[in-house]
N, C-alpha and C positions, 0 to 999 in steps of 0.2 A: 750245662747251666753257666750262664756268664759269671766270671769271676769278679768278685766285688774288690773294691780298693782293700789292701790288707790292713788288718787291725794292728795297731803298734802295741806292744806289750811294754811292761816296766823295764824288762832286760834290753828290748830293742831301743828304747828312749835313751837309757843310760849309755848304751854303746854309741848311739849317734852324738851324744854330747862329748864324746871322747874319753869318757871315764871307763874303768872296768866293769863288766856286767855285774849287778847286784844278784849274788846267788841266794835263793831261799834257804833258810835254816830252820830246823825243827819240822816235825812231823806235819802239823797243820799248814805252816807256810808252804813246805814243799807240795803238799797234795794241792793247795790252792792255786799254786803256780802251774802244776801239771794240768789241772782242769782248764784253767784259762787258755793255756797254750793249745791243749788239744781241741778245746771248742774252736779257737781261731783257725787252726790248721785243717781240721776235718770240715769246717764251714767253707773255707776257700778253695780247698781241692778235692773234697770228698774223702771218706774214711779209707777207702781202698787204696788211695794214692799216698797215704802218710804213713810213715814208719814210726815206732816207738822211739827210735833214736832221734828221729827229727822232732818229736814231741818234746824229748828231754833237752834237746839243744836250745829249743824255743824257751823252754821253761827255766833254763840255767841249772839243770841238775844232772846228775849221772843216771843213764838210762836203767841202771840196775835197780835205782829207787822206784822207778815206775813199776817194774816187775814186782818188787817187795810190797809195795802199797796197794797195785791194783791187779796183780796177776798178769793177764793176757791182755792184748789190745782189744779183743772182743769185750772184755769185762770193762776196760777203760771207756770204750764207746758206749756201752750201756749205761755206764754212771753218767758220762757227759750227756747223753740224750735224755736222761732222767732230769738232770739239772736245767737242761734246756727247757724241757717241759715245764717244770717248776716255774722258771722266770716268765714264761709266756703266760702262765696260768695267773701269776702273781700281779700282772700289770692292771688287771681289771678289778682287784678287790676293793679299791678305795672308791670306786665310781658310784656316784649316788644319782646322776642324771646325765643325760646325753647332750646337755648344751654346754655349760662350762667345762664339764670334766672331759669331754671328748678331746679337746685340744692336748691337755697334758697326757691323756691316754695314748694317742698317736705318738707324741714324743717318747713316752716310756717305751712303747714298743719298738720304735726305731733304735732306741738306745741298746736294745739287746739283739740287733740285726744278726750277729753271728748265730745265735741260738736259733733265730727264724731260718736262716739258710742252711744250718745243720739239719733242721727238721725237714727242709726240702730236700736235701741229699739223701736222708734216710728213706723217705717215701719213694724217690725215684730209685733207690737201690732195691726196693723190693720188701721193706720193713712193713709189716702189717700195721695200719693205723690204730686197730684195736689194741694191739700190744704196745705201740708206742704211747697211745693216748687213750687209755680205756675210758675217761671221763672228759668232759669238756667244760670245767667250772668257769673258765673265762667267758666263752660264748653264752653259756647258760646264765651268767650274772648279767651280762650286758642285755640279753633278751628279756630277762625279767624287770630290769630297770626300765627299758623301753615300753614294755607292756604296761607297767604301772602308770607311765606317763599317758599313754594312750586311754587307759581307764579314767585318769583324772581329767582327760580332756573332753570327756563326754562320748556319746554315740559316734561310731566310726563314720565318717564321710565316705561316700562312694569313691573309690579308687585309693583309699589309705592303704598304704603298704603293710603287710604283715610285719610284725616285730622280728620274728626269725628270719625273714628274708632281707629286712633292712640291715640287720647286724652281720649277717653272713656275707652280703654284698659289700658292705663297709670294710670288713675284714679282708675280703678277697682284693679289694683295690689297694689297701695299704700293704698287705703281705706280697702281693704281685709286683708292687712298685719296688719293694725292698729287693726281691729276688731278680727281677728282670730290669732293674733300673739302667745298666749300661746299655741294653738293647733298645729300651724305650727312648732313652735320651738321644741315641743316635738315629733311630728310625724318625722320631718326631722333631730332630733338629732343634731341641727346646733351647738350646744356647743361643739360638737366632731369634727367639721370641722375646720380645721387649717386655721387661718387666717380670719375667718367669721367675718364680721362686718356689721351690719344691715343697717346702713346708706349707706355705700358705695355699698351694694347690691341693695338697692332700687334705689339709683342714677344710677347706671350702668344699671340696669333692665329698668327703664324709658327711658334713653338715648338710649338705643338698640331699644325699641318700637318706639321712635320719630324718630330715624334714618331711620327707614323703610318707612317713610312718607316724609322725606325731599328731 
């Protein structure tokens, strides 16, 4: 999987500014820093290539604290994956339509890119999707909203896309771009395309896909 640009944590930002890294204090702050660091590292390099000590260094904590609060690396990974799923599920909860709400939805999804890449790593590493994500409330919510819009629009025109297909295809477009962006940018030489802007491209493409279903 292509490695995306590394995410900069609070500890990294402090170090780059020439100050001493800010070390988290207190149980809640330590656990939050560890989860953030683990998500970033696991997403960038894959869980198998990351050690507990590396997570501790990124988080600015003693590696013994990770064992104290989380036990093994496998348990830390389980918690990080659960958090990633929660983040991905939460982005759709405020959606009431597929017109105005689609643009901020794409932005919110892209804001949790490490969680998306981590899910991709987990699936490619052989984790059963039924165990990772036993339910799919995000997709189901979007399908329901689009289905309601179809019903309000009246009888289906011939060729109208199924709501489920339209949502899944739109999700595949955005998630695929997030995971494979370095490859797609290089292969498509998008830096040479006049006026190309990836946010506009994603929003326009999603609206075109959803428009086929409305």
